[in-house]
C-alpha positions as CSV (number, residue, x, y, z in Angstrom):
1,M,53.1,34.7,13.5
2,K,53.6,31.0,12.8
3,I,51.6,30.1,15.9
4,I,48.7,32.3,14.8
5,R,48.7,30.6,11.4
6,I,48.7,27.1,12.9
7,A,45.8,28.1,15.2
8,F,43.8,29.5,12.2
9,L,44.4,26.3,10.2
10,L,43.2,24.2,13.1
11,V,40.0,26.2,13.5
12,L,39.4,26.1,9.7
13,S,40.0,22.3,9.7
14,G,37.5,21.8,12.5
15,T,34.9,23.8,10.7
16,V,35.3,21.6,7.6
17,I,35.1,18.4,9.6
18,T,31.9,19.6,11.4
19,A,30.3,20.5,8.1
20,C,31.2,17.2,6.6
21,T,29.8,15.2,9.5
22,S,26.5,17.1,10.0
23,T,23.7,14.7,10.7
24,T,20.7,14.0,8.7
25,K,18.7,15.6,11.4
26,D,20.7,18.8,11.0
27,Q,20.0,18.8,7.3
28,T,16.3,18.2,7.9
29,S,16.1,21.2,10.2
30,T,17.6,23.5,7.6
31,T,15.6,22.2,4.6
32,G,12.3,21.6,6.4
33,K,12.0,18.2,4.8
34,Q,12.1,14.8,6.4
35,R,13.8,11.6,5.1
36,I,10.9,9.2,5.4
37,V,10.9,5.4,4.9
38,C,7.3,4.3,4.6
39,V,6.4,0.6,4.9
40,A,2.6,0.8,4.5
41,K,1.2,1.0,1.0
42,Q,-1.9,3.0,2.1
43,L,0.3,5.7,3.7
44,T,2.7,5.8,0.7
45,E,-0.1,6.6,-1.7
46,L,-1.5,9.3,0.6
47,I,1.9,11.0,1.1
48,Y,2.2,11.4,-2.6
49,A,-1.4,12.5,-2.9
50,L,-0.7,15.2,-0.4
51,G,2.3,16.5,-2.4
52,A,5.0,15.2,0.0
53,G,6.4,12.4,-2.1
54,D,9.7,14.2,-2.4
55,Q,10.3,13.4,1.4
56,L,10.2,9.7,0.8
57,V,13.5,7.9,0.5
58,G,12.4,4.3,0.8
59,V,9.3,2.1,0.8
60,D,8.3,-1.5,1.2
61,L,7.7,-3.9,-1.7
62,S,3.9,-3.5,-1.4
63,S,4.0,0.3,-2.0
64,T,3.5,0.2,-5.7
65,Y,1.4,3.3,-6.3
66,P,1.9,5.9,-7.6
67,P,4.5,4.8,-10.2
68,A,7.0,7.2,-8.6
69,A,7.0,5.0,-5.5
70,Q,8.4,2.1,-7.6
71,K,11.5,4.1,-8.3
72,L,12.4,4.4,-4.6
73,T,14.7,2.1,-2.7
74,K,12.9,-1.0,-1.4
75,V,13.5,-2.1,2.2
76,G,11.8,-5.5,2.0
77,Y,8.2,-6.6,2.3
78,H,6.4,-4.9,5.2
79,R,6.2,-8.2,7.1
80,L,9.8,-9.1,6.3
81,L,11.7,-5.9,6.7
82,N,15.4,-5.4,6.3
83,A,17.0,-3.3,9.1
84,E,20.3,-2.7,7.3
85,G,18.5,-1.5,4.2
86,I,16.4,1.0,6.3
87,I,19.4,2.2,8.3
88,A,21.5,2.8,5.1
89,L,18.9,5.3,3.9
90,K,19.6,7.5,7.0
91,P,15.9,8.1,7.6
92,T,14.7,10.8,10.0
93,V,11.5,8.8,10.6
94,L,9.9,5.4,9.7
95,Y,6.2,5.5,8.9
96,H,4.0,2.3,9.3
97,D,0.5,1.2,10.2
98,G,1.4,-1.5,12.8
99,N,1.3,-4.3,10.3
100,V,5.1,-4.8,10.3
101,A,7.6,-7.5,11.1
102,P,9.9,-9.1,12.2
103,E,10.0,-7.6,15.7
104,A,13.7,-8.0,15.9
105,V,14.1,-5.5,13.0
106,L,12.0,-3.0,14.9
107,E,14.1,-3.4,18.0
108,Q,17.3,-3.0,16.0
109,L,15.9,0.3,14.5
110,K,15.0,1.5,17.9
111,K,18.5,0.8,19.2
112,V,20.2,2.8,16.5
113,G,17.7,5.7,17.1
114,V,15.4,5.6,14.1
115,P,12.2,7.4,15.2
116,M,8.9,5.7,14.2
117,K,5.4,7.0,13.7
118,V,2.5,4.6,13.7
119,F,-0.7,5.7,11.9
120,P,-4.1,3.9,12.2
121,D,-5.0,1.5,9.5
122,A,-8.1,3.0,7.9
123,H,-10.9,0.5,6.9
124,T,-13.9,2.8,6.4
125,I,-14.5,6.0,4.4
126,P,-14.7,8.1,7.6
127,E,-11.5,6.5,8.9
128,V,-9.6,7.2,5.7
129,K,-10.7,10.8,5.6
130,A,-9.4,11.2,9.2
131,L,-6.1,9.7,8.0
132,F,-6.0,12.3,5.2
133,D,-6.1,15.0,8.0
134,T,-3.7,13.2,10.3
135,L,-1.1,12.9,7.6
136,A,-1.8,16.4,6.3
137,A,-0.8,17.8,9.7
138,Q,2.7,16.2,9.2
139,F,3.3,18.2,6.0
140,G,1.2,21.4,6.4
141,A,-1.1,20.1,3.6
142,Q,-4.6,20.5,4.9
143,K,-5.8,22.2,1.7
144,Q,-4.7,19.2,-0.3
145,A,-6.4,16.9,2.2
146,D,-9.7,18.8,1.9
147,S,-9.5,18.5,-1.9
148,L,-8.9,14.8,-1.7
149,K,-11.9,14.3,0.6
150,T,-14.2,16.4,-1.8
151,K,-13.2,14.3,-4.8
152,L,-13.6,11.0,-2.9
153,D,-17.1,12.0,-1.9
154,A,-18.0,13.0,-5.5
155,D,-16.6,9.7,-7.0
156,L,-18.4,7.6,-4.5
157,A,-21.7,9.4,-5.1
158,K,-21.3,8.7,-8.8
159,A,-20.6,5.0,-8.2
160,A,-23.7,4.8,-6.0
161,E,-25.8,6.2,-8.8
162,N,-24.2,4.1,-11.5
163,V,-24.6,0.8,-9.7
164,K,-28.4,1.1,-9.8
165,Q,-28.5,0.1,-13.4
166,Y,-27.3,-3.5,-12.7
167,K,-30.0,-6.1,-12.1
168,T,-27.7,-9.0,-11.1
169,T,-25.0,-9.4,-8.5
170,P,-22.1,-11.5,-9.8
171,K,-20.4,-13.9,-7.3
172,I,-16.7,-13.1,-7.1
173,A,-13.6,-14.7,-5.6
174,I,-10.5,-12.7,-5.0
175,I,-7.1,-14.5,-5.1
176,H,-4.0,-12.9,-3.9
177,F,-0.4,-14.2,-3.9
178,G,1.1,-14.1,-0.5
179,R,4.8,-13.4,-1.0
180,V,5.8,-14.2,2.6
181,I,4.3,-17.7,2.5
182,N,4.8,-18.0,-1.3
183,N,1.3,-19.3,-2.0
184,Y,-2.0,-18.3,-3.6
185,L,-4.5,-17.1,-1.1
186,V,-8.3,-16.6,-1.2
187,I,-9.5,-13.4,0.4
188,G,-12.4,-13.8,2.8
189,K,-15.4,-11.5,3.1
190,A,-14.3,-9.3,5.9
191,G,-12.0,-6.5,4.6
192,T,-11.6,-3.7,2.2
193,A,-11.8,-5.7,-1.0
194,S,-15.2,-7.1,-0.1
195,Y,-16.4,-3.7,0.8
196,M,-15.4,-2.2,-2.5
197,L,-17.0,-5.2,-4.4
198,E,-20.3,-4.4,-2.7
199,L,-20.1,-0.7,-3.7
200,A,-19.5,-1.9,-7.3
201,G,-22.5,-4.2,-7.2
202,G,-20.8,-7.5,-6.7
203,K,-20.5,-10.1,-3.9
204,N,-17.5,-11.8,-2.4
205,V,-18.6,-15.4,-2.6
206,M,-16.1,-16.4,0.2
207,D,-18.5,-15.1,2.8
208,T,-17.6,-17.9,5.3
209,L,-13.9,-17.1,5.4
210,K,-12.2,-14.7,7.6
211,G,-8.9,-13.1,6.5
212,M,-6.9,-15.0,3.8
213,K,-6.8,-18.8,3.4
214,P,-4.6,-20.9,1.1
215,L,-6.3,-21.7,-2.2
216,S,-7.6,-25.2,-2.2
217,P,-9.8,-27.2,-4.7
218,E,-12.5,-27.6,-1.9
219,I,-12.7,-23.9,-1.1
220,I,-12.9,-22.6,-4.7
221,S,-15.0,-25.3,-6.3
222,K,-17.6,-25.2,-3.5
223,A,-17.9,-21.4,-3.8
224,Q,-18.5,-21.6,-7.6
225,P,-17.6,-17.9,-8.4
226,D,-18.8,-16.3,-11.7
227,I,-15.7,-14.2,-11.7
228,I,-12.2,-14.5,-10.2
229,L,-10.1,-11.4,-9.6
230,V,-6.4,-12.0,-9.2
231,T,-4.1,-9.3,-7.8
232,D,-1.2,-8.2,-10.1
233,F,1.8,-10.1,-8.7
234,G,-0.1,-13.5,-8.7
235,Y,-1.6,-13.0,-12.1
236,D,1.7,-12.0,-13.7
237,R,3.4,-14.9,-12.0
238,M,1.1,-17.3,-14.0
239,G,0.9,-15.1,-17.1
240,N,-2.7,-15.4,-18.3
241,A,-6.3,-16.5,-17.5
242,E,-5.7,-19.9,-19.1
243,K,-2.8,-20.8,-16.9
244,L,-4.6,-19.4,-13.8
245,A,-7.5,-21.8,-14.6
246,T,-5.1,-24.7,-13.9
247,L,-4.8,-23.7,-10.2
248,P,-6.5,-26.0,-7.7
249,G,-10.3,-26.2,-8.3
250,I,-10.6,-23.1,-10.6
251,A,-11.3,-25.1,-13.7
252,L,-14.4,-26.5,-12.1
253,T,-15.9,-23.0,-11.5
254,P,-18.0,-20.9,-13.9
255,A,-15.2,-18.4,-13.8
256,G,-12.7,-21.0,-14.9
257,K,-14.9,-22.5,-17.6
258,N,-15.7,-19.1,-19.1
259,K,-12.2,-17.7,-18.6
260,R,-13.7,-14.8,-16.5
261,I,-10.4,-14.4,-14.6
262,Y,-9.2,-10.8,-14.5
263,R,-6.1,-9.1,-13.4
264,I,-6.4,-6.3,-10.9
265,E,-3.8,-4.1,-9.3
266,E,-3.4,-4.9,-5.6
267,H,-3.2,-1.2,-4.7
268,D,-6.7,-0.7,-6.4
269,L,-8.4,-3.2,-4.2
270,I,-6.7,-3.9,-0.9
271,Y,-6.8,-0.6,0.9
272,L,-8.9,2.7,0.9
273,G,-7.4,5.9,-0.3
274,P,-7.9,9.0,-2.5
275,R,-8.7,6.9,-5.6
276,T,-11.2,4.6,-3.9
277,G,-14.2,6.1,-5.7
278,E,-12.4,5.8,-9.1
279,N,-11.5,2.2,-8.3
280,V,-15.1,1.3,-7.5
281,L,-16.2,2.7,-10.8
282,M,-13.4,0.6,-12.5
283,L,-14.5,-2.5,-10.7
284,M,-18.1,-1.9,-11.7
285,K,-17.2,-2.0,-15.4
286,L,-14.9,-5.1,-14.9
287,I,-17.4,-7.3,-13.1
288,H,-20.5,-6.3,-15.0
289,Q,-19.0,-6.6,-18.5
């Protein structure tokens, strides 16, 4: 009888140990939900828009929309990721768009067995619609994706109609604070921001630049923008338009002299998503006021 009791206790103990040490993967298979760390702001917003935000456990510093994303654990800037921070969240998968670094962190994540899914970086309306569908397939959310596409088309159609009322095309410079290099940067013509400005009836005056270049007196004063848009982190760092006008060369521009320096959320301008039509309409009001 004593032997039987001991055997029973051993079996019971083993069951408890097994239950306590079940892996995150086991938990995922029973709940049907993933534990996603997403280090691409465009993907983060789309995941929430598709109704799957509850599967996110961590994001990068640039993932600031929607507000719920700001409450999640941060794992570093997408170009300066922290392996330990990601691993500590016990993710079942890491989502990114290929624009991630350092390589050593990615190698470390591979070694400990963190799966990764790379999604294409969408730069046009057809591409972002395709991204809606690709992500929707991950969550069984095609109905939500179709609704997002319908709304996006309607908002863009409204913007295309509204822009006809404006007779002038303001010259605009976009300044963004690069957190990795700790400096203010001017955004060149090629890219999402310029595309959205065109839809809103404006022109990125930095049409000779490719990518982002450090702000300099020569670049900004030569361009002579009517309006300067500054993304949120850089604007808040200085505090107001008057202080931003003291940055190199800005005081010599029409924008600096007339204090037409406006704050804009990075997530409203730097990538395409379900709110792109809304954001074009918002830009339209801002640059034509």
